[in-house]
C-alpha positions as a Markdown table, in Angstrom:
| # | Residue | x | y | z |
|---|---|---|---|---|
| 1 | Met | 54.1 | 9.0 | 32.0 |
| 2 | Asp | 54.6 | 5.4 | 32.1 |
| 3 | Thr | 54.4 | 2.5 | 30.0 |
| 4 | Lys | 51.0 | 1.6 | 30.3 |
| 5 | Lys | 49.3 | 4.9 | 30.9 |
| 6 | Leu | 51.2 | 5.8 | 27.9 |
| 7 | Gly | 49.6 | 2.3 | 26.1 |
| 8 | Ala | 46.4 | 3.1 | 27.8 |
| 9 | Ala | 46.1 | 6.5 | 26.4 |
| 10 | Leu | 46.9 | 5.6 | 22.5 |
| 11 | Leu | 44.2 | 2.8 | 22.9 |
| 12 | Thr | 41.4 | 5.7 | 24.1 |
| 13 | Gly | 42.8 | 8.0 | 21.1 |
| 14 | Val | 42.2 | 4.7 | 18.7 |
| 15 | Leu | 38.5 | 4.3 | 19.8 |
| 16 | Ala | 37.4 | 7.9 | 20.4 |
| 17 | Ala | 39.2 | 8.3 | 16.4 |
| 18 | Ser | 37.2 | 5.1 | 15.4 |
| 19 | Met | 33.7 | 5.8 | 17.1 |
| 20 | Leu | 34.0 | 9.3 | 15.2 |
| 21 | Ala | 34.7 | 8.1 | 12.0 |
| 22 | Gly | 32.2 | 5.5 | 12.2 |
| 23 | Cys | 29.0 | 8.5 | 12.6 |
| 24 | Gly | 30.6 | 10.4 | 10.3 |
| 25 | Ser | 30.2 | 7.1 | 7.9 |
| 26 | Asp | 26.4 | 6.6 | 9.1 |
| 27 | Lys | 25.8 | 10.2 | 8.4 |
| 28 | Lys | 27.9 | 9.8 | 5.0 |
| 29 | Asp | 25.0 | 6.7 | 4.7 |
| 30 | Ala | 22.0 | 8.4 | 5.3 |
| 31 | Ala | 23.1 | 11.6 | 3.2 |
| 32 | Asn | 23.7 | 8.9 | 0.0 |
| 33 | Asp | 20.0 | 7.2 | 1.0 |
| 34 | Thr | 18.6 | 9.9 | 0.2 |
| 35 | Lys | 20.4 | 10.2 | -3.7 |
| 36 | Lys | 19.1 | 6.8 | -4.4 |
| 37 | Pro | 16.2 | 6.4 | -6.2 |
| 38 | Leu | 13.2 | 4.8 | -3.6 |
| 39 | Arg | 12.3 | 1.6 | -4.5 |
| 40 | Val | 9.1 | 0.9 | -4.1 |
| 41 | Ala | 6.8 | -2.7 | -3.7 |
| 42 | Thr | 3.7 | -2.7 | -5.4 |
| 43 | Asn | 1.4 | -5.5 | -7.2 |
| 44 | Ala | 0.5 | -3.8 | -10.0 |
| 45 | Thr | -2.8 | -5.5 | -10.6 |
| 46 | Phe | -5.4 | -2.5 | -8.4 |
| 47 | Val | -6.9 | -0.8 | -10.5 |
| 48 | Pro | -7.4 | 2.1 | -10.1 |
| 49 | Phe | -4.5 | 2.8 | -7.7 |
| 50 | Glu | -1.7 | 0.2 | -9.7 |
| 51 | Phe | -1.8 | -1.3 | -12.8 |
| 52 | Lys | -0.3 | -1.8 | -16.2 |
| 53 | Asp | -2.1 | -2.2 | -19.1 |
| 54 | Asn | -0.2 | -5.5 | -20.1 |
| 55 | Asp | 2.1 | -7.8 | -19.3 |
| 56 | Gln | 4.8 | -6.7 | -21.4 |
| 57 | Ser | 4.4 | -3.0 | -20.4 |
| 58 | Thr | 7.0 | -1.6 | -18.1 |
| 59 | Glu | 4.7 | 2.0 | -17.5 |
| 60 | Tyr | 3.5 | 1.7 | -13.8 |
| 61 | Lys | 0.0 | 3.4 | -14.0 |
| 62 | Gly | -2.7 | 4.8 | -11.7 |
| 63 | Phe | -3.5 | 6.6 | -8.6 |
| 64 | Glu | -0.8 | 5.9 | -6.0 |
| 65 | Met | 1.8 | 4.7 | -8.3 |
| 66 | Asp | 1.1 | 9.0 | -9.2 |
| 67 | Leu | 0.8 | 9.9 | -6.1 |
| 68 | Ile | 4.5 | 8.1 | -5.1 |
| 69 | Arg | 6.0 | 9.7 | -7.9 |
| 70 | Ala | 4.9 | 12.9 | -6.5 |
| 71 | Val | 6.1 | 12.2 | -2.8 |
| 72 | Ala | 9.5 | 11.3 | -4.5 |
| 73 | Lys | 9.8 | 14.3 | -6.2 |
| 74 | Glu | 9.4 | 16.5 | -3.8 |
| 75 | Met | 12.0 | 14.3 | -1.4 |
| 76 | Gly | 14.2 | 15.0 | -4.6 |
| 77 | Arg | 14.5 | 11.7 | -5.4 |
| 78 | Asp | 13.3 | 8.6 | -9.0 |
| 79 | Val | 11.3 | 6.1 | -7.8 |
| 80 | Glu | 12.1 | 2.2 | -9.0 |
| 81 | Phe | 9.2 | 0.4 | -8.9 |
| 82 | Asn | 9.3 | -3.8 | -8.3 |
| 83 | Asn | 6.4 | -5.5 | -9.0 |
| 84 | Ile | 5.9 | -8.5 | -6.9 |
| 85 | Ala | 2.5 | -10.9 | -5.3 |
| 86 | Phe | 0.6 | -8.9 | -2.8 |
| 87 | Ser | 1.4 | -11.7 | 0.0 |
| 88 | Gly | 5.5 | -10.7 | -0.7 |
| 89 | Ile | 4.8 | -7.5 | -0.1 |
| 90 | Ile | 5.2 | -7.0 | 4.1 |
| 91 | Pro | 7.9 | -9.4 | 4.5 |
| 92 | Ile | 10.0 | -7.6 | 1.6 |
| 93 | Ile | 9.7 | -4.0 | 3.5 |
| 94 | Gln | 10.5 | -6.1 | 6.6 |
| 95 | Gln | 13.7 | -7.5 | 5.0 |
| 96 | Gly | 14.9 | -4.2 | 4.2 |
| 97 | Asp | 15.2 | -5.4 | 0.3 |
| 98 | Met | 12.6 | -2.4 | -0.5 |
| 99 | Asp | 12.3 | 0.8 | 0.5 |
| 100 | Ile | 8.5 | 1.5 | 0.6 |
| 101 | Ala | 5.2 | -0.3 | -0.3 |
| 102 | Ala | 2.9 | 1.6 | -2.6 |
| 103 | Thr | 0.2 | -1.3 | -3.2 |
| 104 | Gly | -3.3 | -0.8 | -2.1 |
| 105 | Met | -2.9 | -1.7 | 1.8 |
| 106 | Thr | -5.5 | -0.8 | 4.0 |
| 107 | Val | -4.2 | 0.1 | 7.5 |
| 108 | Thr | -4.6 | -2.4 | 10.4 |
| 109 | Lys | -3.4 | -3.4 | 13.7 |
| 110 | Glu | -2.2 | -6.1 | 12.5 |
| 111 | Arg | -0.5 | -5.0 | 9.9 |
| 112 | Ala | 0.8 | -1.8 | 11.8 |
| 113 | Gln | 2.6 | -5.1 | 14.7 |
| 114 | Lys | 4.8 | -5.6 | 11.2 |
| 115 | Val | 5.3 | -1.9 | 9.6 |
| 116 | Ala | 4.8 | 1.5 | 10.0 |
| 117 | Phe | 2.0 | 3.4 | 7.6 |
| 118 | Ala | 2.6 | 6.7 | 6.7 |
| 119 | Ala | -0.8 | 9.0 | 6.5 |
| 120 | Pro | -3.3 | 7.3 | 4.6 |
| 121 | Phe | -4.4 | 8.4 | 1.1 |
| 122 | Tyr | -7.5 | 7.4 | 0.4 |
| 123 | Glu | -10.7 | 6.2 | 2.4 |
| 124 | Ser | -12.5 | 3.1 | 1.3 |
| 125 | Lys | -15.0 | 0.5 | 2.3 |
| 126 | Leu | -15.4 | -3.5 | 0.8 |
| 127 | Val | -18.3 | -4.5 | -0.9 |
| 128 | Ile | -19.8 | -7.4 | -3.2 |
| 129 | Leu | -18.9 | -7.2 | -7.0 |
| 130 | Thr | -21.5 | -9.8 | -8.5 |
| 131 | Pro | -23.2 | -10.6 | -12.1 |
| 132 | Lys | -26.5 | -8.8 | -12.3 |
| 133 | Asn | -28.0 | -12.8 | -13.1 |
| 134 | Ser | -26.2 | -14.2 | -9.5 |
| 135 | Gly | -29.1 | -14.3 | -7.6 |
| 136 | Val | -26.6 | -12.2 | -5.3 |
| 137 | His | -28.4 | -9.1 | -3.9 |
| 138 | Ser | -27.3 | -8.8 | -0.3 |
| 139 | Val | -25.1 | -10.4 | 2.1 |
| 140 | Ala | -27.4 | -12.5 | 3.8 |
| 141 | Asp | -27.5 | -14.4 | -0.4 |
| 142 | Leu | -23.5 | -15.1 | 0.1 |
| 143 | Gln | -23.9 | -17.9 | 2.8 |
| 144 | Gly | -23.6 | -21.3 | 1.0 |
| 145 | Lys | -21.7 | -19.5 | -2.0 |
| 146 | Gln | -17.9 | -19.3 | -2.9 |
| 147 | Ile | -16.5 | -16.2 | -2.9 |
| 148 | Ala | -13.9 | -14.8 | -5.0 |
| 149 | Val | -11.3 | -13.0 | -3.0 |
| 150 | Gln | -7.2 | -11.9 | -3.2 |
| 151 | Ile | -5.3 | -13.5 | -0.8 |
| 152 | Gly | -4.1 | -11.8 | 2.4 |
| 153 | Thr | -6.5 | -8.6 | 2.1 |
| 154 | Thr | -9.2 | -7.2 | 3.9 |
| 155 | Gly | -11.5 | -8.5 | 2.0 |
| 156 | Ala | -10.3 | -12.3 | 2.4 |
| 157 | Lys | -10.5 | -11.7 | 6.0 |
| 158 | Tyr | -14.0 | -10.8 | 6.7 |
| 159 | Ala | -15.2 | -13.6 | 4.5 |
| 160 | Glu | -13.3 | -15.7 | 6.7 |
| 161 | Glu | -14.9 | -14.2 | 10.0 |
| 162 | Gln | -18.5 | -14.2 | 8.4 |
| 163 | Gly | -17.5 | -18.2 | 8.2 |
| 164 | Tyr | -18.1 | -18.2 | 3.5 |
| 165 | Thr | -16.9 | -20.4 | 1.5 |
| 166 | Ile | -13.6 | -18.6 | -0.5 |
| 167 | Lys | -11.9 | -19.3 | -3.2 |
| 168 | Gln | -8.5 | -16.6 | -3.3 |
| 169 | Phe | -6.7 | -15.7 | -5.9 |
| 170 | Asp | -3.1 | -13.4 | -6.2 |
| 171 | Asn | -4.8 | -10.5 | -7.7 |
| 172 | Asn | -8.0 | -8.7 | -8.1 |
| 173 | Ser | -8.1 | -9.2 | -11.7 |
| 174 | Glu | -8.1 | -12.9 | -11.3 |
| 175 | Ala | -10.9 | -12.4 | -8.9 |
| 176 | Ile | -13.0 | -11.0 | -10.9 |
| 177 | Met | -12.2 | -13.0 | -14.1 |
| 178 | Glu | -13.5 | -15.5 | -11.9 |
| 179 | Leu | -16.9 | -14.4 | -11.9 |
| 180 | Gln | -16.6 | -13.7 | -15.4 |
| 181 | Val | -16.4 | -16.9 | -16.6 |
| 182 | Gly | -19.0 | -18.4 | -13.9 |
| 183 | Gly | -16.7 | -19.7 | -11.7 |
| 184 | Ser | -17.8 | -17.6 | -8.8 |
| 185 | Pro | -20.9 | -15.8 | -8.1 |
| 186 | Ala | -19.7 | -12.5 | -6.2 |
| 187 | Ala | -16.5 | -11.1 | -4.8 |
| 188 | Ile | -15.2 | -9.3 | -2.0 |
| 189 | Leu | -13.5 | -6.2 | -3.1 |
| 190 | Asp | -12.0 | -2.5 | -2.0 |
| 191 | Lys | -15.2 | 0.0 | -3.7 |
| 192 | Pro | -12.9 | 1.7 | -6.2 |
| 193 | Val | -11.7 | -1.4 | -7.4 |
| 194 | Ala | -15.5 | -2.5 | -8.1 |
| 195 | Asp | -16.6 | 0.6 | -9.5 |
| 196 | Tyr | -13.7 | 1.1 | -11.6 |
| 197 | Phe | -14.2 | -2.2 | -13.7 |
| 198 | Leu | -18.1 | -1.2 | -13.6 |
| 199 | Thr | -17.0 | 1.7 | -16.2 |
| 200 | Gln | -15.1 | -0.5 | -17.9 |
| 201 | Asp | -16.0 | -4.6 | -18.9 |
| 202 | Gly | -18.2 | -4.6 | -16.6 |
| 203 | Lys | -21.2 | -2.0 | -17.4 |
| 204 | Asp | -24.5 | -2.7 | -17.3 |
| 205 | Lys | -23.0 | -6.6 | -16.4 |
| 206 | Phe | -22.3 | -6.1 | -12.7 |
| 207 | Asp | -23.7 | -4.8 | -9.3 |
| 208 | Val | -22.0 | -3.4 | -6.6 |
| 209 | Ile | -23.5 | -4.0 | -3.3 |
| 210 | Asn | -22.9 | -2.6 | -0.1 |
| 211 | Ile | -21.5 | -4.6 | 3.1 |
| 212 | Pro | -23.4 | -2.3 | 5.9 |
| 213 | Asp | -21.9 | -4.0 | 8.6 |
| 214 | Thr | -18.4 | -3.0 | 7.2 |
| 215 | Lys | -15.7 | 0.1 | 8.9 |
| 216 | Pro | -14.3 | 2.7 | 6.6 |
| 217 | Glu | -10.4 | 1.7 | 5.8 |
| 218 | Tyr | -8.0 | 3.9 | 5.1 |
| 219 | Leu | -5.7 | 2.9 | 2.5 |
| 220 | Ala | -1.5 | 4.4 | 3.1 |
| 221 | Phe | 2.1 | 3.8 | 2.1 |
| 222 | Ala | 4.2 | 0.8 | 4.2 |
| 223 | Ile | 7.4 | 1.2 | 5.7 |
| 224 | Asn | 10.0 | -0.7 | 7.6 |
| 225 | Lys | 9.2 | 0.1 | 11.3 |
| 226 | Asp | 13.0 | 0.9 | 11.8 |
| 227 | Asn | 13.0 | 3.6 | 9.2 |
| 228 | Lys | 12.0 | 6.2 | 10.8 |
| 229 | Glu | 13.4 | 9.0 | 9.0 |
| 230 | Leu | 12.1 | 8.2 | 5.9 |
| 231 | Leu | 8.1 | 8.0 | 7.3 |
| 232 | Lys | 9.1 | 11.4 | 8.6 |
| 233 | Gln | 10.3 | 12.5 | 5.0 |
| 234 | Val | 7.0 | 10.5 | 3.3 |
| 235 | Asn | 4.6 | 12.3 | 5.6 |
| 236 | Asp | 6.3 | 15.8 | 5.3 |
| 237 | Ala | 6.1 | 15.4 | 1.2 |
| 238 | Met | 2.5 | 14.1 | 1.8 |
| 239 | Ala | 1.7 | 17.5 | 3.5 |
| 240 | Lys | 3.5 | 20.1 | 1.1 |
| 241 | Leu | 1.7 | 18.2 | -1.7 |
| 242 | Lys | -1.6 | 18.6 | 0.0 |
| 243 | Glu | -0.9 | 22.3 | 0.8 |
| 244 | Ser | 0.4 | 22.9 | -2.5 |
| 245 | Gly | -2.9 | 21.4 | -4.2 |
| 246 | Glu | -0.7 | 18.6 | -6.2 |
| 247 | Phe | -2.9 | 16.1 | -4.0 |
| 248 | Gln | -5.7 | 17.3 | -5.2 |
| 249 | Lys | -5.4 | 17.3 | -8.7 |
| 250 | Ile | -3.9 | 13.6 | -8.5 |
| 251 | Tyr | -7.4 | 13.1 | -6.8 |
| 252 | Lys | -9.6 | 14.4 | -8.9 |
| 253 | Lys | -7.2 | 12.7 | -11.9 |
| 254 | Trp | -8.7 | 9.2 | -11.3 |
| 255 | Phe | -11.8 | 9.7 | -9.0 |
| 256 | Asn | -13.3 | 12.7 | -10.7 |
| 257 | Thr | -14.2 | 14.1 | -7.5 |
| 258 | Asp | -12.8 | 15.6 | -4.8 |
| 259 | Met | -10.4 | 15.0 | -2.0 |
| 260 | Pro | -11.8 | 14.2 | 1.2 |
| 261 | Asn | -10.7 | 15.1 | 4.5 |
| 262 | Leu | -9.0 | 12.2 | 5.4 |
| 263 | Pro | -6.6 | 11.6 | 9.1 |
| 264 | Thr | -3.5 | 13.5 | 9.1 |
| 265 | Ser | -1.3 | 10.2 | 9.9 |
| 266 | Ser | -2.2 | 6.4 | 10.5 |
| 267 | Glu | -2.2 | 6.6 | 14.2 |
| 268 | Glu | -5.6 | 8.1 | 14.1 |
| 269 | Val | -6.8 | 5.0 | 12.3 |
| 270 | Leu | -5.1 | 3.1 | 14.6 |
| 271 | Lys | -7.2 | 3.8 | 18.0 |
């Protein structure tokens, strides 16, 4: 073998060894990821899905918090919660700084262009929350009034599409506080948030009014679009929780009713 051929053979061997080593490293990294805590981005102001008793509390409560813990346990991983503004959730998932968003996020076609959604875990609708003496009795009464909404939500989008005058807040708690202090006569929120408020501070003081021209909405965990393996693991874990009855147990704990039949994938919702 001449010198040139010998050099070429050695170079080929080195490149092949490097590629094999790289593949081994990638597999090792993937295996290591499954042992790391699941980094969960949330905005803990969405009662009864995710919330804290107060700003000093380190305990995350709610239906979605219990569900993501159960999903992580099924995957053999711990969870690491990170509480950030709702408007920053999708960007941080896109950047890969967090693994998954558990923040009461509604599945929409617009959001699905930026993140991937796991199988839906809740069916919701938009409603109007208003004090009993506000004079608001239907959607028609919202025209010409200032409506409180949370930034970046489907409620805010609906209000903008209807041409309402809106006042935006970082979270639902602030929007509800706006009603309590008389700053706005009504807010557009997700039904479970409004219903839960009526069982607490809003009991006998506020009304929830249905918005007839809105369709059901589905909430789901959001994941980076490139992380298809994590999406599969989360969907598999949720399917197992449904089979075991654990999903139903968590659902009934927070909503005192049986879990309804939900779409098995977010693709069904987005059709």
